[in-house]
MISEKE-720647 format. One record per residue (C-alpha): x, y, z. Coordinates in steps of 0.5 Angstrom, whole numbers, plus 2048, in hexadecimal, padded with zeros to 3 digits. Layout:
XYZ
...
This chain:
85D8268DD
8568258DD
85582C8DA
85A82B8D5
8578248D2
8508288D0
85482D8CC
8588288C9
8528248C6
84F82B8C4
85582D8C0
8568268BD
84F8268BB
85082D8B8
85682B8B4
8538248B1
84E8288AF
85282E8AC
8578298A9
8518258A6
84E82C8A3
85582E8A1
85582789D
84F829899
85382F897
85A82C896
858825893
85382988E
856827888
85882088A
85081F88C
84E822885
85381D881
850817885
849819884
84A81A87D
84D81387C
848810880
84381387C
846810876
846809879
83E80A87B
83D80D873
840806871
83C802875
836806873
83780586C
8387FD86D
8317FD871
82E80186B
8317FD866
82E7F6869
8277FA86A
8277FC863
8287F5861
8237F2865
81E7F7863
81F7F585C
81D7EE85E
8167F1861
8187F1868
8177F686D
81D7FA871
81C7F9879
81A7FE87D
8207FE881
8257FF87B
820804878
82180887E
82880787E
82980A877
825810879
82A81187F
83081087B
82E816876
82C81A87C
833819880
83681A879
833821879
835823880
83C82087F
83D824879
83B82B87D
840829882
84582887E
84482E87A
844833880
84A82F883
84E83087D
84C83887D
84E838884
855835883
85683A87E
855840883
85B83E888
85F84488A
865845885
86B841887
86883E88D
86383888E
85F83C892
85783D88F
85584488F
84E842892
84F83D898
84883C899
84683B892
84C835891
84A832898
842831896
84482F88F
84982A892
844827897
83F826891
84482288D
84681E893
83F81C894
83D81B88D
84381788C
840812891
83A81288E
83C811887
84080B88A
83A80888D
836809887
83B805883
83B7FF888
8337FF887
8347FE87F
8367F7880
82F7F487D
82E7ED87C
8287EE879
8267F4875
81F7F2872
8197EE873
8157EB86E
80F7EF86C
8087EC86F
8047E9869
7FE7ED867
7F77E8869
7F57EA862
7FA7EB85C
7F87F0856
7F97EC850
7FA7F0849
7F47F2845
7F27F683F
7EC7FB83F
7E67F783F
7E07F883A
7D97F583B
7DA7F1842
7D77F6846
7D07F2846
7D37EB847
7D87EE84C
7D27F1851
7CF7EA850
7D57E6853
7D67EB858
7CF7EA85B
7D07E385B
7D77E485F
7D37E7864
7CE7E2865
7D07DD86B
7CC7D8868
7D07D7861
7D77D4863
7D97D285C
7D87D6856
7D97D484F
7DA7D9849
7DA7D5843
7D97D783B
7DD7D6835
7E47D7834
7E67DE833
7E07E1836
7E37E483C
7E37E0842
7EA7E1844
7E97E8843
7E37E8847
7E67E484D
7EC7E984D
7E87EF84D
7E47EC853
7EB7EA856
7EE7F1855
7E87F5857
7E37F285B
7E77ED85F
7EC7F1861
7E87F7863
7E47F2867
7E77F286E
7E37EB870
7E87E786C
7EE7E5870
7F27E286A
7F07E1862
7F47DB85E
7F47DB857
7F67D4854
7F67D384C
7F47CC84C
7F47CA844
7F47C3842
7F57BE844
7F37C084B
7F97BF850
7F87BF857
7FF7BF859
8007C5855
7FA7C9858
7FC7C785F
8037CA85D
8007D185B
7FC7D1862
8027CF866
8067D4863
8017D9864
8007D786B
8077D786C
8087D086F
80F7CE86F
8117C886B
8147C286F
81A7C086B
81C7BB870
8167B686E
8117B5869
80A7B886B
8047B4868
7FF7B7864
7FA7B686A
7FF7B986F
7FF7BF86B
7F87BF86B
7F77BF872
7FC7C5873
7F87C986E
7F27C7871
7F47C9878
7F67D0876
7F07D2871
7EB7CF876
7ED7D587B
7ED7DA875
7E77DD871
7EA7DC86A
7E87DC863
7EB7D785E
7EB7D9857
7EC7D4852
7ED7D684B
7EC7D1845
7E97CB848
7E87C5843
7E67C0847
7E47BE84F
7E97C0854
7E87BD85A
7E97C385F
7E97BE865
7EF7BA862
7F37C1862
7F17C3869
7EC7C9867
7E77C986D
7E07C986A
7DD7D0869
7D77D186E
7D27D6871
7D67D5877
7DD7D6875
7DB7DB86F
7E07D986B
7E07D9863
7E27D585D
7E17D8856
7E37D4850
7E37D5849
7E27D0844
7DF7CF83C
7DA7CA83F
7D47CA843
7D57C3845
7DC7C5848
7D87CA84C
7D37C484E
7D97BF850
7DC7C4854
7D57C5858
7D47CC857
7CE7CF85A
7CE7D4855
7D07D484D
7D07DA849
7D17DA842
7D67DF83F
7D37E2839
7D67E5833
7D57ED833
7CF7F0830
7D07F4829
7D17FB82C
7D67F8831
7DA7F482C
7DB7FA828
7DD7FE82D
7E27F982F
7E57F8828
7E57FF827
7E980082D
7EE7FB82B
7EF7FE824
7F0805827
7EE80C825
7F480D820
7F180781B
7EA80981C
7EB81081A
7F080F814
7EA80E80F
7E3810810
7E180980E
7E4805813
7E0806819
7DA803815
7DF7FD813
7E17FC81A
7DA7FB81C
7D97F6816
7DF7F2818
7DD7F3820
7D67F081E
7DA7EA81B
7DD7E8821
7D67E7824
7D87EA82B
7DE7E582C
7E37E9830
7E97E682F
7E87E6827
7E67EE828
7EC7EF82C
7F17EB827
7EE7ED820
7ED7F4823
7F57F5825
7F67F281E
7F27F781B
7F67FD81E
7FA800819
7F67FE813
7F4805811
7F180380A
7E9801809
7EC7FC804
7F07F8809
7EA7F880E
7E57F5808
7EA7F0807
7EA7EE80E
7E37EE80F
7E27E9809
7E77E480C
7E37E5812
7DD7E380F
7E07DD80A
7E67DB80E
7E67DC815
7EA7D7817
7F07DA813
7F07E1817
7F57E281B
7F57DB81E
7EE7DA81F
7EF7D381E
7F17D1825
7F17D682B
7ED7DB827
7F37DD823
7F97DC828
7FC7E382B
8007E5825
8087E5826
80C7E8820
8107E281E
80F7DC819
80D7D781F
8077DB820
8047DC819
7FD7DA819
7FD7D4814
8027D080F
7FF7D4809
8027DB80C
8087D880E
8097D5807
8087DC804
80D7DF809
8127DA807
8117DB800
8137E2800
81A7E0802
81B7DD7FA
81C7E47F8
8237E77F9
8257EC7FF
8217F27FE
81D7F07F9
8167F47F8
8107F17F5
8097F37F4
8047F17F9
8007EE7F3
8057EB7EF
8077E77F6
8007E57F7
7FF7E27F0
8057DE7F1
8027DB7F8
7FC7DA7F4
8007D67EE
8047D27F4
7FD7D07F6
7FD7D37FD
7F67D57FD
7F37CF7F9
7EE7CE7FF
7EB7D57FD
7E47D57FA
7E67DA7F4
7EC7DE7F2
7EA7E47F5
7E97E17FC
7F07DE7FA
7F37E57F8
7F07E97FE
7F37E3803
7FA7E4800
7F97EC801
7F77EB808
7FD7E6809
8027EC807
7FF7F180C
7FF7EB811
8067EA810
8087F2810
8047F2816
8097ED819
80F7F0817
8117EB812
80F7EF80C
8107F680B
80E7FB806
8137FD801
814805802
80E809801
80B8047FC
805800800
8047FC7FA
80B7F87FB
80E7F4800
8157F1802
8187EE807
81E7F080C
8247ED80A
8247EA811
81D7E7811
81F7E480A
8257E180D
8207DE812
81B7DC80D
8217D8809
8237D5810
81C7D2811
81B7D080A
8217CC80A
8227CA812
81B7C7812
81A7C480B
8207C080C
8237C2805
8287C8805
8267C97FD
81F7CA7FE
81F7D17FC
8257D47F8
8277DA7F5
82C7DA7EF
82F7E07EF
8357E07EA
8367E47E4
8367DE7E0
8367D67E1
8387D07DD
8327CB7DD
8377C57E0
8377CA7E6
82F7C97E7
8307C17E8
8317C37F0
82A7C67F0
8267C07EF
8237C07F6
8217C77F5
8197C97F6
8197D07F5
81E7D47F1
81F7DB7EF
8247DC7E9
8287E37E9
82E7E17E4
82D7E47DD
8307DE7D8
8317D77D8
8367D37D4
8347CD7D0
8367C67D3
8357BF7D0
8327BD7D6
82B7C17D7
8297C27DE
8247BF7E3
8207C27E8
81B7BC7EA
8197BF7F1
8187C67EE
8117C97EF
8137D17EE
8187D47E9
8187DC7E9
81D7DF7E4
81F7E67E7
8247E87E2
8227ED7DC
8287EB7D9
8267E47D8
8247E47D0
8257DC7CF
8257D67D3
8297D07D1
8267CA7CD
8237C57D1
8237CA7D7
81B7C97D8
81B7C17D6
81C7BE7DD
8177C27E2
8127BC7E3
80E7C07E9
80F7C77E8
8097CB7E9
80B7D37E9
8107D67E3
8117DD7E4
8157E07DE
8127E77DE
8177ED7DD
81C7E87D9
81E7EA7D2
81B7E47CF
8197E57C8
8167DE7C7
8137D97CB
8197D47CE
81A7CE7CB
8177C87CF
8127CD7D2
80C7C87D0
80F7C27D4
80D7C67DA
8067C27DA
8067C37E2
8067CB7E1
8017CF7E5
8037D67E5
8077D97DF
8097E07DF
80C7E37D8
80B7EA7DA
80F7F07D8
8137EB7D3
8147ED7CC
8107E77C9
80C7E87C2
8087E27C3
8057DC7C7
8067D67C3
8037D07C3
8087CD7C7
8047CF7CD
7FE7CB7CB
8017C57CF
8017C97D6
7FA7C77D7
7FB7C87DF
7FC7CF7DE
7F87D37E3
7FB7DA7E3
7FE7DD7DD
8017E47DD
8027E87D7
8037EF7D9
8077F57D6
8097F17D0
80A7F77CA
80C7F27C5
8077EC7C6
8027EC7C0
7FF7E57C0
7FD7DF7C4
7FC7D97C0
7F57D77C1
7F67D07C3
7FA7D37C9
7F47D67CD
7EF7D07CB
7F47CB7CE
7F57CF7D4
7EE7CC7D7
7F07CD7DE
7F27D47DE
7EF7D87E3
7F37DF7E3
7F57E27DC
7F87E97DC
7FA7EC7D6
7FC7F47D6
7FF7F97D2
8017FF7D4
7FD8067D2
8048087CE
8048017CA
7FC8027C8
7FD80A7C6
8038097C2
8008037BE
7F98077BD
7FD80D7BB
8028097B6
7FD8057B2
7FA8077AB
7F38067A9
7F68007A4
7FA7FD7AA
7F47FD7AE
7F07F97A9
7F67F57A8
7F67F37AF
7EF7F27B0
7F07ED7AA
7F57EA7AD
7F27E97B4
7EC7E57B1
7F27E07B0
7EF7D97B3
7F57D77B6
7F77DD7BA
7F47E27BF
7F77E97BD
7F77EE7C3
7F77F57C1
7F07F67BE
7EA7F37BD
7EC7ED7C2
7E57EA7C2
7E87E47C1
7EC7E47C7
7E67E67CB
7E27E07C9
7E87DB7CA
7E97DE7D1
7E17DD7D2
7E27D67D0
7E77D47D6
7E37D07DB
7E77D27E1
7E87D97DF
7E77DE7E5
7EC7E47E4
7ED7E87DE
7F17EE7DC
7F17F07D5
7F17F67D0
7EB7F67CC
7EB7FA7C5
7E57FC7C1
7DE7FC7C2
7DD7F57BF
7E17F27C5
7DE7F77CA
7D77F47C8
7DA7ED7C9
7DB7EF7D0
7D57F27D1
7D17EC7CF
7D57E77D3
7D37E67DA
7D97E27DC
7DE7E77D9
7DB7EC7DD
7DB7E87E3
7E27E67E3
7E57ED7E0
7EB7F07E5
7EE7F47E1
7EB7F87DA
7EE7FC7D5
7E97FF7D0
7EC8037CA
7EA8057C3
7E28047C4
7E18077BD
7DB80B7BC
7D980A7C4
7D68117C7
7D380E7CD
7D78087D1
7D38047D6
7D78007DB
7D47FA7DD
7D47F77E4
7DB7F47E5
7DB7F27EC
7E27F07EC
7E57F57E8
7EB7F87EB
7EF7FC7E6
7EB8007E0
7EF8047DA
7EB8087D5
7EF80B7CF
7EF80D7C8
7E780D7C7
7E78147C3
7DF8147C3
7DE8127CA
7DA8187CD
7D78157D3
7D880F7D8
7D280B7DC
7D28057E1
7CD8007E2
7CA8037E9
7C67FD7EA
7C87F77EE
7C67F07F0
7C07F17F5
7BE7F77F2
7C17FC7F7
7C48027F4
7CA8077F5
7C98097FC
7C98027FF
7CF8017FB
7D38067FF
7D1802806
7D27FB802
7D87FC7FE
7DA7F57FD
7D37F47FA
7D47FA7F5
7D47F97ED
7DB7FC7EE
7DD7FA7F5
7E57F87F3
7E67FE7EE
7EC8027F1
7EF8057EB
7ED8087E5
7F180B7DF
7EE8107DA
7F28127D4
7F18157CD
7E98167CE
7E981C7CA
7E281E7CA
7E081B7D1
7DD8207D6
7DD81D7DD
7DE8177E1
7D88187E5
7D78117E5
7DD8107EA
7D88117F0
7D680A7EF
7DD8077F0
7DD8077F8
7E48047F8
7E88087F3
7EF8097F6
7F380C7EF
7F08117EA
7F48137E4
7F18177DF
7F581A7D9
7F481D7D2
7ED81E7D2
7EC8257CF
7E58267D0
7E48247D7
7E182A7DB
7E08267E2
7E28207E5
7DC81F7E9
7D68227E6
7CF8227E9
7D081E7EF
7C98207F3
7C68197F3
7CC8177F8
7CB8197FF
7D181E802
7D2819808
7D4813803
7DA816801
7DC8167FA
7E38147F9
7E4811800
7E980C7FE
7ED8107F9
7F48117FA
7F78137F4
7F48187EF
7F881A7E9
7F581F7E4
7F98217DE
7F88257D7
7F18267D8
7F182D7D5
7E982F7D7
7E982C7DD
7E68307E2
7E382C7E8
7E58267EC
7DF8267F0
7D982B7F1
7DA82A7F8
7E08297FD
7E18227FE
7E481F804
7EA81B801
7EB817807
7F0812803
7F38177FF
7FB8177FF
7FD81A7F8
7F981F7F4
7FD8217ED
7FB8267E8
7FE8287E2
7FC82C7DC
7F582D7DE
7F58357DE
7EE8367DF
7EE8327E5
7ED8387EA
7EA8357F0
7EB82E7F4
7E682B7F8
7E982B7FE
7E782E805
7EA82E80C
7E882780D
7EB824807
7F081F807
7F282180E
7F681B810
7F8818809
7FB81D804
80281D802
8038227FC
7FF8267F7
8038267F1
80282C7EC
8058327E8
8078387EC
80383C7E8
7FD8387E8
7FD8377F0
7FE83F7F1
7F88407ED
7F383B7F1
7ED83E7F4
7EB83C7FB
7E583D7FF
7E9841804
7F1842806
7F183D80C
7EF837807
7F5839802
7FA83A808
7F883380A
7FA830803
800834801
805830805
80382A801
80482D7FA
80A82B7F6
80C82D7EF
80D8287EA
8148257E9
């Protein structure tokens, strides 16, 4: 028996071992299934943990090292399990046909053993995934970087303050200077670049103090930075908070950055230890007052000066942007002028620079510069906070004038387009710009307001027309809501849009202040309407031919009446009762005369008479009694003048001349010297658009300094017997038309200007030139005119139209006196040449044409060469219009230039 026991023990052990090994083979499929299920459970736990981690990380927390390691282990485990499961499935597929025995017992054994052990490991790893906490808060940086744009011009000041920080004897440093000088920007630069890089400081705390200085608020910011927990169980006093702050800060080397300090802040009450040479801590503050630096016991007070001229120009140009600066050759120099107007103040440079970004025409820049010089408080909110940061919304428009101008466009119907000039004249008529020194400043301010509202996305340009604006429907709805909600009057602005209206229906309009009428007719009523609060009436229907009797009888405070484009043939009954009227627009109506009824309108400041083909006469008393008139616009179309001149026989001309001498009337067609004399006699007139026919009338203009100084639009026709036309200095002239002067061969301009400086200086000082405002010239039917070389003295010319001048051989002849770098036609946008049979040259040298958009040529068979090279009109050109055979016959300096401009060619439609 003693021998049997050991043998049995060995046999038992061998059996147990064999049975266990056999189980790896026999239970392979079951173990694989268990492993697959356990791995799926582990993956579910993995996804739950990973989801929790992602949520915490979105809250700026960091996953714990334990969790991070566990997630990596799971990923590794999944790969290993997938490999075992894949091999196991393959092993099971290899069993002997018709049996459960594996073909390779050794391989199945090894695989079963791996599966069994891995099953245990997976179970253990799953159990470890029951985390209570998966992430911790990130440690706070001792110095937090603050947002900051690229700085310009602070290097010298930055270096000086850095030296002061390194001086152990300077514990409190004050930075003072005027608002917007860059104090906060400088301190931000110190925080981000010097203090963060300086490892000597353990913590930096930034506090915006503002006014009034609140110890409690400053303590709260410091406590949050120091992570002092709030004790909600008891009310902690200011003194207790100070003790907590003091005991934490005294053990650290800190820097306290106090921004926007307006008065003394007691650091002892706050709990801030005094910076000393021993603790090497610092307090740096910004303020607008040196006295505050002294009250704060600053050992060093540094004045933050405005930028030097060079630094200011660099900062301004950076904010304007390269795209705008490169959009026109004149803009870089204008940008320097604008930058200089800011006197080195960074906030103004940044704000105005950003506002000018995207303004790609010199005219916009010049208007802005004039406003900067004359009305700086009106530029983009300069009045408070040096023009608050512009927000594209009504509430943040800089002033009430702009808000009023914005709301005004809501008078017009949806999708209504209006000429910018017409809109500005309406604003002037409303009195929005009465504070301006003269009508030209008012007009420029109006144009600037339009551009501002477009930039703010409250106005938009109409299609491809830069000269027209409209409102988006939703913006208009918002404007009407503003006008009604905040005025407390639902009928303040009203648009009447029915086809016709009975008079009794307008009784409900008694509270209307501004109204736009679209209906085309009125039905008579025994009860005349009453408009006791009406200030503005604009009639927008071309079908309106008559008004009901008495319609204008009860408008006691009306200021603006616009009847343009209506079909009226005579003045409405009762218009003479509108004695408060200041703006009257009768343009594009069918009136034949302005009768004496208008002479009672003594407050009229703006009278517009454009495009009135039937108007022949104005009663003399009308002009002389409109003593307050500032703007008088009388314009006839070229077609009207041409037709009348062609149709009159010598006898009719003589009869017309005789009738024009009637002392009771001013005739408008020929020899209108009397009209000019009446206009000259108006004390307040400073804007005149008028046609002048005949040499006698032109001599009247030449002899009147007043008329020359107020001329805004001028049409010269039938200057009989005149071969040389010398244009006098007319600084405010904007539009010039010369036509039907059969003997005229040459035109000259007065080149001398005030101060004795000549033409070259004018190109650098366009606002001071003799024709600084002249932007459009029309030349028509000057059959003997040889050239238009005088146009080189018109630096602001934007549009040039030349037609039916059969003797003209050159547009610009000998311009040798003009330096090449001054750029002839640098502002020209449209150039139209038509029916010029002998024209051979536009210019003897290639021109840059930096603003040219359209070049149109028709019936100019001898024009074989264009003044273009590879640098001409590079960023502006849209099309060259001309017949195909003319284009194909053009001569070019080289093939490259032809290929450059060929894509722009269009034939006439």
